[in-house]
C-alpha positions in Angstrom: -9.9 -17.8 -13.7 -9.5 -13.8 -15.6 -6.2 -12.7 -16.4 -7.6 -9.3 -16.0 -6.5 -6.9 -13.7 -8.7 -5.7 -10.2 -8.9 -2.6 -12.1 -9.9 -3.8 -15.7 -12.4 -6.0 -13.8 -13.4 -3.0 -11.5 -14.4 -1.3 -14.8 -15.9 -4.0 -16.4 -18.3 -4.8 -13.2 -18.6 -1.3 -11.4 -17.2 1.5 -14.3 -18.5 4.2 -11.7 -16.7 3.1 -8.7 -13.2 2.6 -11.2 -13.9 6.1 -12.5 -14.1 7.8 -8.8 -10.7 5.7 -7.9 -9.0 7.0 -10.9 -10.0 10.7 -10.3 -9.1 10.3 -6.6 -5.5 9.2 -7.9 -5.3 12.2 -10.0 -6.1 14.5 -7.2 -3.5 12.8 -5.0 -0.9 12.7 -8.1 -1.7 15.9 -10.3 -4.1 18.3 -8.1 -1.9 21.5 -7.0 -3.3 21.6 -3.9 -1.9 18.2 -2.8 1.3 18.4 -3.9 3.0 19.4 -0.3 4.6 15.6 -0.1 6.1 15.0 -3.5 5.2 12.4 -5.6 8.0 10.0 -5.1 7.2 10.0 -1.5 3.6 9.1 -2.5 5.0 6.2 -4.5 7.3 4.8 -1.7 4.3 5.1 0.5 2.0 3.5 -1.9 4.6 0.5 -1.9 4.9 0.4 1.6 1.2 0.4 2.7 0.5 -2.2 -0.4 3.2 -4.5 1.0 1.9 -4.4 4.6 -2.0 -5.1 3.6 -0.6 -7.9 1.7 -1.5 -7.2 -1.7 0.4 -8.6 -4.1 -0.6 -7.1 -7.4 -0.9 -3.5 -5.8 2.6 -3.7 -4.5 4.0 -5.0 -7.7 2.0 -1.7 -9.8 3.3 0.7 -7.0 6.6 -0.7 -7.9 6.4 -0.5 -11.3 5.1 2.8 -11.2 8.2 3.7 -8.8 10.7 2.2 -11.5 8.8 4.3 -14.1 9.9 7.2 -11.9 13.4 6.9 -11.9 13.6 5.7 -7.9 16.3 4.4 -7.2 16.0 0.0 -6.0 17.6 1.1 -2.8 14.6 3.6 -2.2 12.1 0.9 -3.3 13.7 -1.8 -0.9 13.8 0.9 2.0 9.8 1.1 1.4 9.5 -2.5 1.2 11.2 -2.8 5.1 9.7 0.2 6.5 6.4 -2.1 5.8 7.9 -5.4 6.8 8.9 -3.3 10.2 5.8 -1.6 10.3 3.7 -5.3 10.0 6.0 -6.8 12.7 4.9 -4.1 15.0 1.2 -4.5 14.2 1.6 -8.0 15.1 3.5 -7.4 18.2 0.8 -4.9 19.3 -2.1 -7.6 18.0 -0.6 -10.0 20.4 -0.3 -7.7 23.6 -3.4 -8.7 25.7 -2.6 -12.9 24.8 0.8 -11.6 26.2 -0.9 -10.5 29.2 -3.0 -13.3 29.7 -0.2 -16.0 30.1 1.4 -13.6 32.4 -2.3 -13.7 34.5 -3.3 -17.3 34.0 -6.4 -16.5 36.0 -8.6 -17.2 33.5 
């Protein structure tokens, strides 16, 4: 198994897509047309989304970025707790039809 990061592997096997991803990151974080949401909040969103989607590697990458940008432990923790809450809420939504089946039992 390779010790390379997902981006390193993408650069190796699909360099154009890796380049595109880095250009999109620059667009989001550096382009003056896309600065209505401060980068601090974009980083916190990144942590929460990565956590909710279940990517340990991405969650760690976004957390490291947050630390490098001076975000407080409490801010990072709250972002993770929001992700946890939202993941729970999506499970509730996902199983609601199954619960309805339990109520109806007329299958």
